[in-house]
N, C-alpha and C positions, 0 to 999 in steps of 0.2 A: 786788245790787239792780239793778233794771232801769233803764236810762237811756234817755232820748230825746235826740236830737241837739240842738245849739244852734240856736235859732230866734230871731233878733234881735227881730222886731217883736212877736210875740204871746206867745211863751213860751220859756223856756229851762230845760231840765231837766238836772240834774246829780246824780250820786249816788255814794256809795262803793260804787259798783257795782262802783242805781239799780239802783233804785233801784232795770221795770219797772219798774220798772219801774220793780221792780220794780225791777227793782229802783225811792231817793229821787227824787221828781219835784218840781222847783222851778219855779214859774211866775213869770216876770219879764216886764214889759211896758215897751216903750220908745216913742219918738215916731216911729220910722221908719214909712213908709207904702207900702212897696213889697213885691211878692211875691218870694219867694226859696226856693231849694232849699238844704238843709244836711244835714250828716251827721257821724258820728263813728265811729271804730274804737277799741276799748278792749281792754285785758287787765286782769282783776281777779284778785286773789289768792284770792277766795272770792265766788261769786255769791250774795249775800244778797238774797232777795226777801221784803219785808215781815218781815224779821228772821230768816227760816229759810234755811239753805243749800240751794240747788238744784244745787250742784256737788259735794256730798259733801265740803265743806271743802277743795276743790282749786281751782286756777286755772281760769278760763274766758275764752274769747274772745267778744267781742261787737261787733256793728255796728248802726248805726241810721241811718235816712234819713227826712227829713221835707220836706214842702212847705207853706209858709205863704203864703196868699193875702192881698192887700191888703183884700179884702172881709171878712176875719175867719175864713174857713174854713181849716182845716189838716188834714193827714193824713200818714201815714207808716207805717213798719214798723221793727221791732226784732227781732234774732235773737241768741241766746246758746247756747253749748254748755251742757248740763246732764247731771247724773247722778241719775236718779230710780229708784224701785223698789229693787232690790237693789244699785244703784250699781256694777254690774259692767261696764256698757257706757255709752259716751258718746252722747247724743242731742242734738237741736237743738230749742230752743223758738223759735217764731216768733210775733210779735205784730203785728197790723195795727191801726191806730187812725185815727179821723176825728173832728173836732170843730169847734166854732165858739167864738171868743173875741171879747170886746168890751171896750173901755175907756171908762168914763164920764169926763166932764170933771173930776170930783172926783179922778180918779186911781185909783178903785176899778175893778178888772177882774173879769169873770166869764167862765166857760166851761162848755160842756156837750159831751159826746161819748160815744163807745163804742169798745171795743176787742174783739178776738177773738184768743185764744191757742190754738195747737196745738203738740203735741210729737211728734216722729217716734218710731217704734217700734211694737211690737205692741199696746200698751195705749193707749186713748184718754184723754188728760187735757184735751181741748179744753173751752173754756168762753167764753161771751160776757159782757161786763160793760158797764154804763152808768155814767157818772160826771158829776158837776157840781162846780165849784170856784169859789173867789173868791181874789183876791190884792190886796194893797195894799203898795206899796213892796217891801220884801224879805221879806214874809211871805205865805204862801199856804196854803190848805186845800182838801182834796178829799174827796168822799164817793162811794164806789163801791158798786154792787149787782150781784151775779151770781146768776141763778136756779139754776145748776148749777155750783158752784165746783169747778174742777179735775176735771170729769167726774163729780162725785158727784150723787146724787139729793137734794141739799139746797142751800138758798140761803145766801148770805153777804153781809154788809155790812162794808166796810172804810173807816175814816175816818183821815185823816192831816193833820198840820200840819207845814209845812216853813219854815225860816227861814235867812237868810244875812246875815252882818254883816261889813263890811270891817274888817280889823285893821290892815294896813299895805299899801303899794303891791303889788298883784297877789296878796295873801293874804287869804282870807276864812274866817271861822268859819261852819260849816254845822251845822245841827241838824235832827232829825226825830223826830216822835212819831206812833205809829199804834196802832190797835186793830181787831181782827177779831172780829166776832160771827157765829155760825152756829148752826143748829138741828139739826145732824147727830147722830144717835145711834150711828152706826157709820161709820168711815172707814178703809179699808184694814186691816180686822181689828182695829181698836182704837176705843175711844170717845174722841173728841177733846174737849178743853176747849172750852166754848161761848164763852169770851172769852179772847183772847190779845193781849198788848200787846208792842209792839216800839219800839225807839228807837235813835238814833245821834247822835253828836257828833264833829266832826272839823274839819280844815282843808283848804282847797283852794288850790292854787297855780296861777295862770293865766299860762302862758307861750305865748300865742297863736302858733301854732295848737295847742300842747300844753297838757294839763291834768294835774296830779297831785293826787290826793286821798288822805288818810290819815284813817281814822275808826274809832272804837269802835262796834260794832253789837251789840245785845243783844235777847233775846226772853224773855218771862216763862215760856214753857213749850215743851218739845219736842212735847208731845202736841197736835198740830195736824191740820188737814185735809189737809196736803200729803203726797204719796206719796214720803216720804223716810224713811231710817233714823232711829230715835229716839235713837241714840247720838251722841255728839259734844258739842262745846262750845256752850252757849247764848250765850256772849259771845265776840266775836272782834274782832281788829284787821284791817281790810280796806284794802288798797292798790289804787288804781286809776290806771292810766296810759292816757291817751286822746289822740287827735289828731282835731281837728275839720277838716272840709273842706266 
C-alpha cells in the first residue's frame, strides 16, 4: 500500500504499506500551527495498493516526502519499487500530490487535492487523480476520481474509510475498507470486474522515529484494472518497517 510521510499538523498517513498509497492513507489533525517538512523511508514485505500487489508479492522499498504549510496547503511525493506487466523486471512508481486541508472548530476536518502517478519502463501507466476527504478524531474517509486509471481509456472511482484506535502505550489497531468502481470493458487483455472491494486490519507499533506495522490485507477479486499477473494470493499478511525523518 502506498504511504505518505508523517505530517503532524494537517495529516498523517500510515499503511501496511500504504497504503499510496497506496498504498492505507490515514488523516489525523492536531493543534500545531507551524509549517514543516517531513518524510519516511520504508521496506514492505508486499506492496499492496488498494488491495492488489504491485510488487508481485515480493518486498519493495519506498520513500515519501511532504511539506505542510500553516495556511493549510500541503504537497509532496512518494516512490516505490514495483513489478508490473510480466513481473520480470523491477520498475519505480513515483507519485506527486498537492492539496488543501482545514479543521473546523468542531474538530471536523476536510481536504481536497490531486495526485499524479508515473511508472518507469516502456509502457505508460501514468494517470491523474482528484480526491476529497473528511476526518474526525481517528476516523477518515476519502473519495478519488481518475479519468484514465493506470493509463487505460476508462475512468475509475475509489472510496475508502480508515480508522485507528489506541490499544496500549505505543500500540494502535488500524483498519481500512475500500471499493473501486470502473466502467472498463477491456483491461490488459481481460475484462475486469466493475466493482472490487479491499480491506485490511492490523496493529502498528510506534517507536519514534521508527514504526512497525503488521496487517492482514485482502481483496475480493484478482480480476482488476491493474497491469499485474492474475495469479497469486488474494489475502496476505504484510509487514512494514519504516523510519520517519
